ZAROLO-935319 format. One line per 5 residues: number of its first residue (from 1); their letters; for each residue z, y, x of C-alpha. Coordinates in steps of 0.2 Angstrom, whole numbers, plus 5000, padded with zeros to 4 digits. Each point is the difference from the previous one (the first is absolute). Layout:
N
NUM = a = Z/Y/X ~ ... .
//
This chain:
330
1 = msegi = 6017/5745/5522 ~ 5002/4987/5014 ~ 4983/5005/5007 ~ 5006/5018/5001 ~ 5015/4994/5009 .
6 = rkraa = 4990/4991/5013 ~ 4988/5015/5002 ~ 5015/5011/5004 ~ 5008/4986/5012 ~ 4984/4998/5010 .
11 = psltt = 5001/5017/5009 ~ 5018/4995/5005 ~ 4995/4984/5007 ~ 4986/5008/5010 ~ 5012/5014/5007 .
16 = ssnhr = 5012/4986/5005 ~ 4987/4991/5009 ~ 4994/5015/5010 ~ 5018/5004/5005 ~ 5002/4982/5007 .
21 = heeks = 4983/5002/5009 ~ 5006/5017/5008 ~ 5017/4992/5005 ~ 4991/4986/5008 ~ 4988/5012/5009 .
26 = danvv = 5015/5010/5006 ~ 5009/4984/5006 ~ 4984/4995/5010 ~ 4999/5018/5008 ~ 5019/4999/5005 .
31 = mekeq = 4997/4982/5007 ~ 4985/5006/5010 ~ 5010/5014/5008 ~ 5014/4989/5004 ~ 4988/4988/5009 .
36 = rryfi = 4992/5014/5010 ~ 5017/5006/5005 ~ 5005/4983/5005 ~ 4984/4998/5010 ~ 5003/5016/5009 .
41 = kilfg = 5018/4995/5004 ~ 4994/4984/5007 ~ 4986/5008/5010 ~ 5012/5014/5007 ~ 5012/4987/5005 .
46 = avtlc = 4987/4989/5009 ~ 4993/5015/5009 ~ 5018/5006/5005 ~ 5004/4982/5006 ~ 4985/4999/5010 .
51 = yilcv = 5003/5017/5008 ~ 5018/4996/5004 ~ 4994/4983/5008 ~ 4987/5010/5010 ~ 5014/5012/5006 .
56 = ilmyt = 5011/4986/5006 ~ 4986/4991/5009 ~ 4994/5017/5008 ~ 5018/5003/5007 ~ 5004/4982/5005 .
61 = spatr = 4984/4991/5004 ~ 4989/5004/5016 ~ 4986/4989/4993 ~ 4999/5010/4984 ~ 4999/5016/5010 .
66 = eliiy = 4986/4992/5011 ~ 4991/4995/4984 ~ 5000/5017/4993 ~ 4993/5007/5016 ~ 4986/4987/5002 .
71 = lhplk = 4997/4994/4982 ~ 4993/4984/5007 ~ 5000/4990/4983 ~ 4990/5014/4992 ~ 4983/4992/5001 .
76 = npfqn = 4987/4990/4990 ~ 5005/4982/5001 ~ 4982/4995/4995 ~ 4991/5008/5014 ~ 4991/4989/5012 .
81 = lsnpv = 5001/5009/5016 ~ 4991/4987/5010 ~ 4984/5005/4990 ~ 4997/5018/5005 ~ 4983/4999/4991 .
86 = sfglp = 5010/5000/4983 ~ 5007/5017/5004 ~ 4982/5007/5002 ~ 4999/4999/5019 ~ 4985/4994/5009 .
91 = antvn = 4997/4981/5003 ~ 5002/5001/5019 ~ 5018/5007/4998 ~ 5012/4987/5009 ~ 5017/4995/4993 .
96 = fyisg = 5011/4994/5014 ~ 5018/5000/5006 ~ 5010/5008/5014 ~ 5016/4993/5007 ~ 5014/5013/4997 .
101 = pagkl = 5018/5000/5005 ~ 5005/4991/4984 ~ 4985/4990/4996 ~ 4982/5002/4995 ~ 4992/5017/4995 .
106 = gawni = 4986/4999/4988 ~ 4985/5011/5006 ~ 4982/5004/4997 ~ 4987/5005/5012 ~ 4988/5011/4991 .
111 = lsins = 4984/5003/5009 ~ 4991/5017/5001 ~ 4985/5002/4989 ~ 4989/5000/5016 ~ 5006/4982/5004 .
116 = vekqd = 4994/4993/4984 ~ 4984/4993/5007 ~ 5009/4992/5015 ~ 5009/4987/4990 ~ 5008/4985/5010 .
121 = fsqan = 5012/4990/4990 ~ 5003/4986/5013 ~ 5018/4998/5004 ~ 4999/5005/5018 ~ 4991/5016/4996 .
126 = khfnl = 5007/5006/4984 ~ 5007/5016/5008 ~ 4984/5003/5010 ~ 5000/5018/4993 ~ 5015/5005/5010 .
131 = kddkp = 4989/4999/5016 ~ 4987/5013/4995 ~ 5011/5015/5005 ~ 4999/5008/4983 ~ 5017/5009/4995 .
136 = iilyl = 5013/4989/4992 ~ 5012/5005/4987 ~ 5016/4991/4999 ~ 5006/5004/4982 ~ 5019/4998/4996 .
141 = hgnah = 5002/5002/4981 ~ 5015/5007/4991 ~ 5013/4991/4990 ~ 4997/4988/4985 ~ 4984/4990/4996 .
146 = trgag = 4989/4993/5014 ~ 4985/5004/5011 ~ 4990/4997/4984 ~ 5006/5014/4990 ~ 4986/5010/4992 .
151 = hrvql = 5002/5017/5009 ~ 5002/4991/5016 ~ 4984/4990/4998 ~ 4991/5016/4995 ~ 5006/5008/5017 .
156 = ykvlr = 4994/4985/5010 ~ 4982/5003/4992 ~ 5000/5018/5005 ~ 5006/4996/5018 ~ 4987/4986/5002 .
161 = slgyh = 4986/5011/4993 ~ 5004/5012/5014 ~ 4996/4986/5013 ~ 5018/4995/5003 ~ 5008/4983/5000 .
166 = vitid = 5016/4998/4991 ~ 5014/4988/5003 ~ 5013/5000/4986 ~ 5016/4990/4999 ~ 5014/4995/4988 .
171 = yrgli = 5016/5002/5008 ~ 5019/5002/4997 ~ 5001/5018/5005 ~ 5005/4996/5018 ~ 4994/5010/5015 .
176 = edgma = 4999/4983/5009 ~ 4987/4994/4987 ~ 4989/5015/5004 ~ 5003/4996/5019 ~ 4994/4982/4997 .
181 = amrwi = 4984/5006/4991 ~ 4997/5012/5014 ~ 5002/4987/5014 ~ 4988/4988/4990 ~ 4987/5014/5000 .
186 = rtris = 5002/5004/5018 ~ 4997/4982/5006 ~ 4983/5000/4990 ~ 4992/5017/5004 ~ 4991/5006/5015 .
191 = napvf = 4999/5019/5000 ~ 5001/5004/4982 ~ 5012/5014/4995 ~ 5014/4995/4988 ~ 5007/5012/4987 .
196 = iwghs = 5016/4997/4990 ~ 4999/5005/4982 ~ 5018/5000/4992 ~ 5001/5004/4982 ~ 5017/5005/4992 .
201 = lgsgv = 5013/4987/5006 ~ 4986/4994/5012 ~ 5001/5017/5009 ~ 5017/4996/5006 ~ 4994/4983/5007 .
206 = aggva = 4985/5009/5008 ~ 5011/5013/5008 ~ 5008/4986/5010 ~ 4983/4992/5005 ~ 4989/5014/5002 .
211 = kalcd = 4987/5003/5014 ~ 4989/5010/4988 ~ 5007/5005/4984 ~ 4995/5005/4982 ~ 5014/5002/4988 .
216 = eapft = 4996/5001/4981 ~ 5014/5006/4989 ~ 5013/4998/5014 ~ 5019/5005/5001 ~ 5012/5005/5014 .
221 = svweg = 5011/4986/4997 ~ 5004/4986/4986 ~ 5016/5009/4996 ~ 4992/5017/4996 ~ 4986/4991/4991 .
226 = atshf = 5013/4990/4989 ~ 5010/5015/4996 ~ 4985/5007/4991 ~ 4991/4984/4994 ~ 5000/4998/4981 .
231 = itlpf = 5008/4982/5002 ~ 5016/5008/5005 ~ 5001/5013/4987 ~ 5012/4990/4988 ~ 5012/4997/5014 .
236 = rflpy = 5001/5017/5009 ~ 5014/5007/4990 ~ 5011/4985/5005 ~ 5015/5004/5011 ~ 4997/4996/5019 .
241 = fketv = 4982/4994/4996 ~ 4992/5008/5014 ~ 5015/4997/5012 ~ 5000/4981/4996 ~ 4985/4993/4992 .
246 = ldeik = 4987/5011/5009 ~ 5010/5002/5016 ~ 4995/4982/5005 ~ 4982/5006/5001 ~ 5003/5016/5008 .
251 = dvfrt = 4993/4995/5017 ~ 4987/4989/4993 ~ 4982/5006/5004 ~ 5005/5016/5008 ~ 4982/5006/5001 .
256 = dlria = 5005/5018/5004 ~ 5009/4993/5016 ~ 4987/4987/5005 ~ 4985/5012/4998 ~ 5007/5009/5015 .
261 = dvycp = 4994/4985/5011 ~ 4983/4999/4992 ~ 4988/5009/5013 ~ 4984/4996/4991 ~ 4992/5010/4987 .
266 = ililh = 5008/5000/4983 ~ 4993/5004/4983 ~ 5011/5002/4985 ~ 4993/5000/4983 ~ 5010/5005/4985 .
271 = drddh = 4996/5004/4982 ~ 5009/5015/4991 ~ 5001/4990/4984 ~ 5009/4985/5008 ~ 5015/4997/4989 .
276 = ilsie = 5006/4985/5010 ~ 5003/5008/5017 ~ 4999/5019/5000 ~ 4987/5009/5010 ~ 5015/5010/5008 .
281 = lgkkl = 5005/4984/5009 ~ 4982/4999/5007 ~ 5001/5018/5006 ~ 5017/4997/5007 ~ 4994/4986/5010 .
286 = yesak = 4985/5010/5006 ~ 5012/5014/5006 ~ 5010/4987/5009 ~ 4985/4993/5009 ~ 4995/5017/5006 .
291 = strrl = 5017/5005/5006 ~ 5006/4984/5009 ~ 4984/4992/5008 ~ 4997/5004/5018 ~ 4987/5013/5004 .
296 = dagav = 4986/4989/5006 ~ 5001/4989/4984 ~ 4985/4998/4989 ~ 4997/5012/4986 ~ 5009/4999/4983 .
301 = kfief = 4992/5005/4984 ~ 5006/5002/4982 ~ 4988/4999/4986 ~ 5005/5004/4982 ~ 4991/4993/4985 .
306 = hghgh = 5001/5004/4982 ~ 4999/4989/4984 ~ 5001/4982/5008 ~ 5019/4997/4998 ~ 5008/4987/5012 .
311 = ndifq = 4987/4986/5001 ~ 4983/5007/4997 ~ 4995/5012/5014 ~ 4986/4987/5003 ~ 4991/5009/4985 .
316 = sdrlp = 4999/5017/5009 ~ 4982/5005/5005 ~ 5008/5008/5015 ~ 5008/4984/5008 ~ 4984/4993/5009 .
321 = gilrd = 4997/5016/5009 ~ 5018/5002/5005 ~ 5001/4982/5007 ~ 4984/5002/5010 ~ 5007/5016/5008 .
326 = fiktr = 5016/4991/5004 ~ 4992/4985/5007 ~ 4990/5011/5012 ~ 5016/5008/5007 ~ 5006/4984/5008 .
//
């Protein structure tokens, strides 16, 4: 009889155990949901706090606004720019420094492919290539990173393969820095033609230095570029954002005005798939150049590319031929 009672009681014990297990599982699920909600709240609060801090700094700090334009800290701290070979450049590339208005400007002298057999690494003659009258490209890069950024190095390789020397500098985005680089070149050449290549923000600097100008992905002014740049997207809806934060840079790098005083030939390159600076800005600059320059100024040409975005026009098979034709127009 006691065995029968135990047999009848066993299912009840099993059922009770299952209930407790299910209750424990339900409690774990509820706890996990609460933890997820708590994490989302913390994350949302942190993002909101960072956004509010950014807004305060944008409205009150000129240094922050300058930082957003130039993005100087956005670079690889482990790069050794004093060793150009580590970036895939030839062994006769010269790392050197130019005295700018606010200190030293790091620079590379990248010899044309035709100069490889004429190496002379002595201190006195390390820039010997600038005397051979081959075209020289002064390259002024865009904001963020350094002269050693991957897409920039690839462009140097294209330029040197065409028989051009390349002088590229890192700078603070000042026209005076570009002027210092141009003066440095002028004191070391004989009759070599010098062409200034400005990419993105660098096109604004190039417009203030230009004697012969090639603009890649340019803009009419920093203000117009900033109003369409993705980095300002989270702030555009803020009250008086354009009138206060962006107004400070309204007259900075007015390429559309400066280009009226550039009498040499101008080549503007822009990709339709550029999502950083719209191709419409490049076209607007082209129209400004056509309408404001004097009648005896050099030709201005606009070339549209497809599929290379903001940084990778160097990949185009059309580029070498375009550059050869442009260099001949000087």
